[in-house]
KEKOL-331735 format. One record per residue (C-alpha): x, y, z. Coordinates in steps of 0.05 Angstrom, whole numbers, m for minus. Layout:
KEKOL-331735
{xx=X	yy=Y	zz=Z};
...
end
This chain:
KEKOL-331735
{xx=96	yy=m3277	zz=3293};
{xx=29	yy=m3238	zz=3278};
{xx=32	yy=m3157	zz=3284};
{xx=4	yy=m3132	zz=3348};
{xx=m39	yy=m3079	zz=3340};
{xx=m72	yy=m3036	zz=3388};
{xx=m136	yy=m2989	zz=3370};
{xx=m151	yy=m2925	zz=3413};
{xx=m219	yy=m2900	zz=3397};
{xx=m232	yy=m2820	zz=3408};
{xx=m301	yy=m2777	zz=3400};
{xx=m369	yy=m2814	zz=3378};
{xx=m401	yy=m2879	zz=3378};
{xx=m395	yy=m2875	zz=3301};
{xx=m311	yy=m2876	zz=3312};
{xx=m327	yy=m2945	zz=3357};
{xx=m362	yy=m2976	zz=3300};
{xx=m315	yy=m2947	zz=3249};
{xx=m257	yy=m2979	zz=3295};
{xx=m295	yy=m3049	zz=3299};
{xx=m299	yy=m3051	zz=3221};
{xx=m220	yy=m3031	zz=3220};
{xx=m206	yy=m3093	zz=3269};
{xx=m239	yy=m3133	zz=3231};
{xx=m205	yy=m3117	zz=3166};
{xx=m134	yy=m3125	zz=3207};
{xx=m156	yy=m3196	zz=3236};
{xx=m166	yy=m3211	zz=3171};
{xx=m100	yy=m3194	zz=3146};
{xx=m70	yy=m3236	zz=3199};
{xx=m60	yy=m3177	zz=3258};
{xx=m74	yy=m3199	zz=3335};
{xx=m120	yy=m3131	zz=3353};
{xx=m127	yy=m3106	zz=3419};
{xx=m165	yy=m3043	zz=3444};
{xx=m120	yy=m3007	zz=3489};
{xx=m124	yy=m3006	zz=3555};
{xx=m79	yy=m2996	zz=3624};
{xx=m72	yy=m3073	zz=3624};
{xx=m52	yy=m3086	zz=3557};
{xx=m7	yy=m3021	zz=3536};
{xx=53	yy=m3050	zz=3527};
{xx=90	yy=m3083	zz=3476};
{xx=54	yy=m3066	zz=3416};
{xx=79	yy=m3068	zz=3345};
{xx=30	yy=m3006	zz=3328};
{xx=m27	yy=m2965	zz=3355};
{xx=m73	yy=m2932	zz=3315};
{xx=m112	yy=m2871	zz=3351};
{xx=m179	yy=m2858	zz=3315};
{xx=m195	yy=m2783	zz=3325};
{xx=m246	yy=m2735	zz=3337};
{xx=m247	yy=m2668	zz=3306};
{xx=m314	yy=m2638	zz=3321};
{xx=m307	yy=m2591	zz=3376};
{xx=m247	yy=m2556	zz=3411};
{xx=m242	yy=m2595	zz=3470};
{xx=m248	yy=m2664	zz=3424};
{xx=m190	yy=m2638	zz=3387};
{xx=m146	yy=m2622	zz=3444};
{xx=m154	yy=m2690	zz=3469};
{xx=m146	yy=m2723	zz=3397};
{xx=m78	yy=m2678	zz=3398};
{xx=m54	yy=m2695	zz=3463};
{xx=m75	yy=m2768	zz=3457};
{xx=m29	yy=m2766	zz=3403};
{xx=29	yy=m2733	zz=3427};
{xx=28	yy=m2781	zz=3485};
{xx=36	yy=m2849	zz=3441};
{xx=90	yy=m2812	zz=3393};
{xx=130	yy=m2800	zz=3458};
{xx=117	yy=m2870	zz=3484};
{xx=156	yy=m2900	zz=3430};
{xx=219	yy=m2876	zz=3454};
{xx=205	yy=m2926	zz=3518};
{xx=227	yy=m2991	zz=3524};
{xx=160	yy=m3025	zz=3520};
{xx=120	yy=m2973	zz=3475};
{xx=94	yy=m2978	zz=3411};
{xx=137	yy=m2994	zz=3352};
{xx=90	yy=m2940	zz=3295};
{xx=35	yy=m2897	zz=3320};
{xx=m21	yy=m2880	zz=3267};
{xx=m71	yy=m2830	zz=3266};
{xx=m140	yy=m2837	zz=3232};
{xx=m214	yy=m2808	zz=3237};
{xx=m233	yy=m2734	zz=3231};
{xx=m178	yy=m2694	zz=3257};
{xx=m131	yy=m2734	zz=3209};
{xx=m182	yy=m2716	zz=3155};
{xx=m184	yy=m2638	zz=3169};
{xx=m114	yy=m2631	zz=3185};
{xx=m74	yy=m2678	zz=3160};
{xx=m21	yy=m2638	zz=3131};
{xx=m14	yy=m2600	zz=3198};
{xx=m10	yy=m2657	zz=3247};
{xx=46	yy=m2687	zz=3203};
{xx=85	yy=m2620	zz=3203};
{xx=73	yy=m2609	zz=3276};
{xx=85	yy=m2683	zz=3308};
{xx=129	yy=m2713	zz=3253};
{xx=134	yy=m2773	zz=3292};
{xx=72	yy=m2799	zz=3269};
{xx=78	yy=m2855	zz=3224};
{xx=27	yy=m2853	zz=3178};
{xx=m48	yy=m2814	zz=3174};
{xx=m113	yy=m2835	zz=3143};
{xx=m176	yy=m2798	zz=3141};
{xx=m250	yy=m2827	zz=3153};
{xx=m270	yy=m2898	zz=3133};
{xx=m202	yy=m2912	zz=3098};
{xx=m196	yy=m2984	zz=3128};
{xx=m161	yy=m3011	zz=3075};
{xx=m116	yy=m2966	zz=3067};
{xx=m93	yy=m2960	zz=3137};
{xx=m85	yy=m3036	zz=3134};
{xx=m38	yy=m3031	zz=3064};
{xx=m3	yy=m2975	zz=3109};
{xx=10	yy=m3014	zz=3170};
{xx=32	yy=m3078	zz=3137};
{xx=73	yy=m3051	zz=3079};
{xx=126	yy=m3014	zz=3115};
{xx=138	yy=m2975	zz=3036};
{xx=65	yy=m2942	zz=3039};
{xx=59	yy=m2869	zz=3038};
{xx=50	yy=m2842	zz=3112};
{xx=m8	yy=m2800	zz=3088};
{xx=m63	yy=m2826	zz=3057};
{xx=m120	yy=m2784	zz=3060};
{xx=m173	yy=m2766	zz=3003};
{xx=m196	yy=m2693	zz=3011};
{xx=m270	yy=m2718	zz=3003};
{xx=m294	yy=m2779	zz=3032};
{xx=m307	yy=m2829	zz=2979};
{xx=m384	yy=m2829	zz=2954};
{xx=m390	yy=m2898	zz=2948};
{xx=m400	yy=m2930	zz=3025};
{xx=m363	yy=m2988	zz=3052};
{xx=m381	yy=m3062	zz=3030};
{xx=m405	yy=m3108	zz=3078};
{xx=m345	yy=m3118	zz=3134};
{xx=m339	yy=m3169	zz=3192};
{xx=m339	yy=m3126	zz=3249};
{xx=m290	yy=m3148	zz=3304};
{xx=m322	yy=m3130	zz=3367};
{xx=m276	yy=m3093	zz=3422};
{xx=m315	yy=m3104	zz=3480};
{xx=m367	yy=m3152	zz=3510};
{xx=m422	yy=m3106	zz=3522};
{xx=m490	yy=m3126	zz=3500};
{xx=m507	yy=m3067	zz=3467};
{xx=m473	yy=m3038	zz=3404};
{xx=m481	yy=m2976	zz=3351};
{xx=m499	yy=m2985	zz=3279};
{xx=m482	yy=m2937	zz=3233};
{xx=m532	yy=m2938	zz=3178};
{xx=m506	yy=m2881	zz=3148};
{xx=m441	yy=m2827	zz=3141};
{xx=m428	yy=m2760	zz=3124};
{xx=m489	yy=m2699	zz=3121};
{xx=m518	yy=m2659	zz=3074};
{xx=m545	yy=m2604	zz=3121};
{xx=m511	yy=m2533	zz=3120};
{xx=m517	yy=m2518	zz=3200};
{xx=m477	yy=m2449	zz=3210};
{xx=m438	yy=m2490	zz=3273};
{xx=m420	yy=m2551	zz=3248};
{xx=m348	yy=m2571	zz=3214};
{xx=m372	yy=m2646	zz=3205};
{xx=m395	yy=m2633	zz=3124};
{xx=m324	yy=m2612	zz=3117};
{xx=m286	yy=m2676	zz=3144};
{xx=m343	yy=m2722	zz=3120};
{xx=m375	yy=m2704	zz=3060};
{xx=m443	yy=m2710	zz=3032};
{xx=m490	yy=m2756	zz=3065};
{xx=m482	yy=m2829	zz=3036};
{xx=m529	yy=m2888	zz=3065};
{xx=m509	yy=m2970	zz=3078};
{xx=m541	yy=m3007	zz=3040};
{xx=m595	yy=m3041	zz=3071};
{xx=m580	yy=m3111	zz=3060};
{xx=m514	yy=m3099	zz=3083};
{xx=m544	yy=m3069	zz=3154};
{xx=m590	yy=m3137	zz=3156};
{xx=m535	yy=m3179	zz=3156};
{xx=m491	yy=m3132	zz=3205};
{xx=m548	yy=m3140	zz=3251};
{xx=m552	yy=m3219	zz=3240};
{xx=m481	yy=m3230	zz=3254};
{xx=m482	yy=m3189	zz=3316};
{xx=m542	yy=m3215	zz=3350};
{xx=m504	yy=m3287	zz=3340};
{xx=m454	yy=m3259	zz=3379};
{xx=m497	yy=m3239	zz=3438};
{xx=m517	yy=m3167	zz=3425};
{xx=m585	yy=m3152	zz=3447};
{xx=m593	yy=m3075	zz=3433};
{xx=m577	yy=m3038	zz=3369};
{xx=m568	yy=m2967	zz=3377};
{xx=m588	yy=m2932	zz=3309};
{xx=m534	yy=m2866	zz=3287};
{xx=m514	yy=m2831	zz=3238};
{xx=m510	yy=m2746	zz=3228};
{xx=m586	yy=m2752	zz=3220};
{xx=m624	yy=m2821	zz=3214};
{xx=m679	yy=m2785	zz=3175};
{xx=m640	yy=m2776	zz=3116};
{xx=m632	yy=m2848	zz=3107};
{xx=m638	yy=m2879	zz=3043};
{xx=m649	yy=m2802	zz=3007};
{xx=m588	yy=m2827	zz=2958};
{xx=m606	yy=m2900	zz=2940};
{xx=m648	yy=m2880	zz=2886};
{xx=m712	yy=m2916	zz=2909};
{xx=m774	yy=m2913	zz=2959};
{xx=m733	yy=m2943	zz=3012};
{xx=m727	yy=m2897	zz=3075};
{xx=m718	yy=m2900	zz=3147};
{xx=m779	yy=m2927	zz=3161};
{xx=m771	yy=m2988	zz=3113};
{xx=m704	yy=m2998	zz=3141};
{xx=m727	yy=m3007	zz=3212};
{xx=m779	yy=m3064	zz=3191};
{xx=m725	yy=m3096	zz=3152};
{xx=m679	yy=m3094	zz=3209};
{xx=m738	yy=m3119	zz=3259};
{xx=m751	yy=m3183	zz=3210};
{xx=m682	yy=m3208	zz=3231};
{xx=m689	yy=m3268	zz=3284};
{xx=m678	yy=m3253	zz=3359};
{xx=m694	yy=m3225	zz=3421};
{xx=m659	yy=m3148	zz=3413};
{xx=m677	yy=m3072	zz=3418};
{xx=m675	yy=m3026	zz=3365};
{xx=m664	yy=m2951	zz=3389};
{xx=m667	yy=m2888	zz=3342};
{xx=m614	yy=m2842	zz=3357};
{xx=m608	yy=m2769	zz=3328};
{xx=m670	yy=m2759	zz=3283};
{xx=m682	yy=m2692	zz=3255};
{xx=m753	yy=m2658	zz=3270};
{xx=m767	yy=m2667	zz=3202};
{xx=m761	yy=m2739	zz=3190};
{xx=m824	yy=m2753	zz=3248};
{xx=m867	yy=m2774	zz=3193};
{xx=m929	yy=m2813	zz=3195};
{xx=m892	yy=m2871	zz=3168};
{xx=m840	yy=m2865	zz=3225};
{xx=m891	yy=m2864	zz=3277};
{xx=m922	yy=m2918	zz=3253};
{xx=m872	yy=m2968	zz=3252};
{xx=m841	yy=m2945	zz=3322};
{xx=m912	yy=m2962	zz=3354};
{xx=m929	yy=m3029	zz=3309};
{xx=m847	yy=m3064	zz=3314};
{xx=m851	yy=m3086	zz=3380};
{xx=m769	yy=m3094	zz=3371};
{xx=m766	yy=m3013	zz=3372};
{xx=m770	yy=m2983	zz=3437};
{xx=m804	yy=m2922	zz=3453};
{xx=m743	yy=m2871	zz=3459};
{xx=m722	yy=m2819	zz=3405};
{xx=m667	yy=m2781	zz=3407};
{xx=m688	yy=m2710	zz=3366};
{xx=m629	yy=m2656	zz=3370};
{xx=m663	yy=m2589	zz=3368};
{xx=m602	yy=m2547	zz=3389};
{xx=m637	yy=m2491	zz=3402};
{xx=m717	yy=m2468	zz=3421};
{xx=m700	yy=m2389	zz=3393};
{xx=m725	yy=m2371	zz=3335};
{xx=m680	yy=m2316	zz=3312};
{xx=m623	yy=m2371	zz=3338};
{xx=m645	yy=m2423	zz=3301};
{xx=m651	yy=m2377	zz=3235};
{xx=m577	yy=m2360	zz=3247};
{xx=m555	yy=m2434	zz=3256};
{xx=m589	yy=m2455	zz=3191};
{xx=m624	yy=m2511	zz=3226};
{xx=m678	yy=m2544	zz=3181};
{xx=m745	yy=m2532	zz=3221};
{xx=m773	yy=m2479	zz=3264};
{xx=m786	yy=m2465	zz=3337};
{xx=m859	yy=m2457	zz=3329};
{xx=m868	yy=m2521	zz=3306};
{xx=m830	yy=m2556	zz=3368};
{xx=m889	yy=m2562	zz=3420};
{xx=m940	yy=m2592	zz=3366};
{xx=m887	yy=m2643	zz=3355};
{xx=m876	yy=m2663	zz=3419};
{xx=m941	yy=m2665	zz=3435};
{xx=m951	yy=m2711	zz=3376};
{xx=m901	yy=m2753	zz=3398};
{xx=m919	yy=m2768	zz=3457};
{xx=m996	yy=m2787	zz=3432};
{xx=m970	yy=m2830	zz=3388};
{xx=m920	yy=m2875	zz=3431};
{xx=m939	yy=m2890	zz=3494};
{xx=m883	yy=m2883	zz=3552};
{xx=m836	yy=m2840	zz=3501};
{xx=m779	yy=m2821	zz=3529};
{xx=m752	yy=m2768	zz=3493};
{xx=m679	yy=m2738	zz=3493};
{xx=m650	yy=m2673	zz=3457};
{xx=m586	yy=m2638	zz=3454};
{xx=m579	yy=m2560	zz=3468};
{xx=m526	yy=m2509	zz=3450};
{xx=m519	yy=m2446	zz=3493};
{xx=m472	yy=m2388	zz=3476};
{xx=m488	yy=m2387	zz=3403};
{xx=m456	yy=m2320	zz=3373};
{xx=m503	yy=m2270	zz=3377};
{xx=m557	yy=m2312	zz=3431};
{xx=m585	yy=m2251	zz=3474};
{xx=m600	yy=m2257	zz=3542};
{xx=m677	yy=m2265	zz=3521};
{xx=m660	yy=m2312	zz=3468};
{xx=m629	yy=m2357	zz=3522};
{xx=m693	yy=m2351	zz=3569};
{xx=m732	yy=m2374	zz=3513};
{xx=m693	yy=m2432	zz=3513};
{xx=m703	yy=m2443	zz=3584};
{xx=m778	yy=m2431	zz=3588};
{xx=m790	yy=m2476	zz=3525};
{xx=m749	yy=m2534	zz=3557};
{xx=m788	yy=m2522	zz=3622};
{xx=m856	yy=m2529	zz=3588};
{xx=m836	yy=m2586	zz=3542};
{xx=m801	yy=m2632	zz=3595};
{xx=m753	yy=m2678	zz=3552};
{xx=m738	yy=m2737	zz=3588};
{xx=m658	yy=m2724	zz=3577};
{xx=m617	yy=m2675	zz=3555};
{xx=m551	yy=m2663	zz=3531};
{xx=m517	yy=m2583	zz=3537};
{xx=m454	yy=m2569	zz=3502};
{xx=m424	yy=m2493	zz=3503};
{xx=m409	yy=m2473	zz=3435};
{xx=m345	yy=m2479	zz=3400};
{xx=m317	yy=m2442	zz=3354};
{xx=m297	yy=m2484	zz=3294};
{xx=m258	yy=m2461	zz=3236};
{xx=m285	yy=m2444	zz=3166};
{xx=m354	yy=m2445	zz=3191};
{xx=m404	yy=m2385	zz=3178};
{xx=m412	yy=m2388	zz=3260};
{xx=m341	yy=m2392	zz=3270};
{xx=m325	yy=m2322	zz=3222};
{xx=m379	yy=m2292	zz=3259};
{xx=m363	yy=m2225	zz=3298};
{xx=m416	yy=m2234	zz=3357};
{xx=m382	yy=m2287	zz=3399};
{xx=m402	yy=m2301	zz=3469};
{xx=m352	yy=m2296	zz=3532};
{xx=m335	yy=m2364	zz=3564};
{xx=m358	yy=m2344	zz=3625};
{xx=m434	yy=m2335	zz=3604};
{xx=m429	yy=m2397	zz=3562};
{xx=m417	yy=m2435	zz=3631};
{xx=m471	yy=m2396	zz=3665};
{xx=m519	yy=m2411	zz=3613};
{xx=m497	yy=m2483	zz=3608};
{xx=m505	yy=m2489	zz=3679};
{xx=m575	yy=m2464	zz=3680};
{xx=m597	yy=m2501	zz=3628};
{xx=m561	yy=m2572	zz=3666};
{xx=m596	yy=m2551	zz=3726};
{xx=m664	yy=m2544	zz=3702};
{xx=m654	yy=m2611	zz=3662};
{xx=m636	yy=m2641	zz=3730};
{xx=m707	yy=m2619	zz=3760};
{xx=m737	yy=m2652	zz=3705};
{xx=m706	yy=m2716	zz=3695};
{xx=m703	yy=m2726	zz=3776};
{xx=m787	yy=m2709	zz=3776};
{xx=m791	yy=m2767	zz=3716};
{xx=m751	yy=m2816	zz=3752};
{xx=m784	yy=m2797	zz=3822};
{xx=m856	yy=m2815	zz=3782};
{xx=m829	yy=m2880	zz=3763};
{xx=m820	yy=m2919	zz=3828};
{xx=m873	yy=m2968	zz=3835};
{xx=m878	yy=m2980	zz=3761};
{xx=m852	yy=m3046	zz=3726};
{xx=m808	yy=m3042	zz=3669};
{xx=m757	yy=m3087	zz=3632};
{xx=m686	yy=m3082	zz=3642};
{xx=m627	yy=m3104	zz=3599};
{xx=m564	yy=m3131	zz=3646};
{xx=m502	yy=m3097	zz=3629};
{xx=m447	yy=m3105	zz=3687};
{xx=m447	yy=m3123	zz=3760};
{xx=m422	yy=m3071	zz=3810};
{xx=m382	yy=m3101	zz=3854};
{xx=m379	yy=m3032	zz=3901};
{xx=m449	yy=m3030	zz=3904};
{xx=m465	yy=m3103	zz=3905};
{xx=m520	yy=m3104	zz=3855};
{xx=m531	yy=m3113	zz=3779};
{xx=m531	yy=m3052	zz=3729};
{xx=m572	yy=m3047	zz=3670};
{xx=m620	yy=m2997	zz=3625};
{xx=m694	yy=m2999	zz=3607};
{xx=m722	yy=m2984	zz=3538};
{xx=m721	yy=m2910	zz=3561};
{xx=m651	yy=m2902	zz=3570};
{xx=m590	yy=m2902	zz=3517};
{xx=m524	yy=m2924	zz=3538};
{xx=m467	yy=m2880	zz=3553};
{xx=m508	yy=m2820	zz=3558};
{xx=m572	yy=m2829	zz=3600};
{xx=m582	yy=m2856	zz=3675};
{xx=m579	yy=m2928	zz=3689};
{xx=m619	yy=m2983	zz=3728};
{xx=m585	yy=m3015	zz=3797};
{xx=m616	yy=m3081	zz=3796};
{xx=m625	yy=m3120	zz=3860};
{xx=m629	yy=m3200	zz=3854};
{xx=m629	yy=m3253	zz=3894};
{xx=m615	yy=m3296	zz=3847};
{xx=m548	yy=m3283	zz=3793};
{xx=m564	yy=m3258	zz=3729};
{xx=m528	yy=m3261	zz=3667};
{xx=m499	yy=m3196	zz=3625};
{xx=m544	yy=m3199	zz=3562};
{xx=m606	yy=m3221	zz=3603};
{xx=m668	yy=m3186	zz=3602};
{xx=m703	yy=m3187	zz=3661};
{xx=m769	yy=m3154	zz=3693};
{xx=m762	yy=m3103	zz=3754};
{xx=m803	yy=m3059	zz=3791};
{xx=m772	yy=m2992	zz=3803};
{xx=m762	yy=m2984	zz=3875};
{xx=m720	yy=m2926	zz=3892};
{xx=m704	yy=m2855	zz=3846};
{xx=m638	yy=m2805	zz=3847};
{xx=m633	yy=m2751	zz=3797};
{xx=m608	yy=m2799	zz=3736};
{xx=m612	yy=m2866	zz=3758};
{xx=m667	yy=m2911	zz=3791};
{xx=m664	yy=m2979	zz=3834};
{xx=m701	yy=m3037	zz=3815};
{xx=m715	yy=m3104	zz=3843};
{xx=m733	yy=m3162	zz=3803};
{xx=m795	yy=m3194	zz=3796};
{xx=m783	yy=m3253	zz=3743};
{xx=m732	yy=m3266	zz=3694};
{xx=m749	yy=m3251	zz=3617};
{xx=m721	yy=m3290	zz=3562};
{xx=m757	yy=m3255	zz=3507};
{xx=m783	yy=m3187	zz=3485};
{xx=m863	yy=m3192	zz=3480};
{xx=m911	yy=m3126	zz=3479};
end
């Protein structure tokens, strides 16, 4: 009888990808793998928790989940063993084993084969964490999808070469490492055959792709090769640093029809002095010109960014600078986070930390401003026509749910789709936008679309 293994994914989209690689490894080894939910949490031989260690709240969620599942081991239908993987495990393996000795094994990031061996071989060491993740990125591995959504995430690299003073990711994931392009092409080809219709490219910085490959092959070349894969699908670029917006990048965005007019460009702040203390690799003076250049080059472009409020030393003037620039730049979508003190980072050791109540006030101010901007953007969409990827059917609302090219999954709004004819998940349809809310819009089907065209 095969071993039944449950996977729990915490944290970012990259962890989702890692768990699907892990699921493929485990299935190849003869295991029965499930994504843990309310309906399949009992009778498991092992549970693997892939953790996040990026900010305080994520760390706490990871620890709480580990404690919950180690306590479940004592229950009649609880798991026999609990394993911990991912970023928190990479950074705090010894501390976790000391504080929660009920853990049966710990591995760091990307160590799929080691974890598989640890689960199948009962005599394996309980801790298998490399202090610095291997420079050699994994070869092609068959991903075993853990859901039936028509979109997925494609991790094109791991690690980071930037030295942002607030960030602990290089401590956990090491230096930047690109996945070989032929591996990514094969992965896209395989997933398209399984019904995936949207690939959201993720990395710590997409623009760094290829820097370590030793040849003149960077993100624009990768995008062209991925677009050459047969099939009807979208490619979406998430997390491109401003320095990566080159002429070559803009050319491929405008010439390849599978690349959607959307860009997630993390700025983190807009005040020059704050950006300098963050050691962000660009300066605020260029931001307005860059945004103008992007919108001029890419018709219908939707821009997303992220802001950190309450960074150490952030003054009232710096915060007002952020708000004024956001009001002028008018990003379509925005995520904002309150600064989280990270151990062993320069910002974490700064003495001029901001009080939590001030962080909360500044966060609310940013989100209230952005809500007005996004609501205005969505209101202007009423009466326009667009293509939608159908993702689900909402029984309560009696309509389908999907997204257009200008909404990324899980972080932006959605399109509620009215249709007299039945639609299928993964189907592209043309709709007219007939109503809007702050973050979401409503569309009515005008015709079905079976292929992406210009």
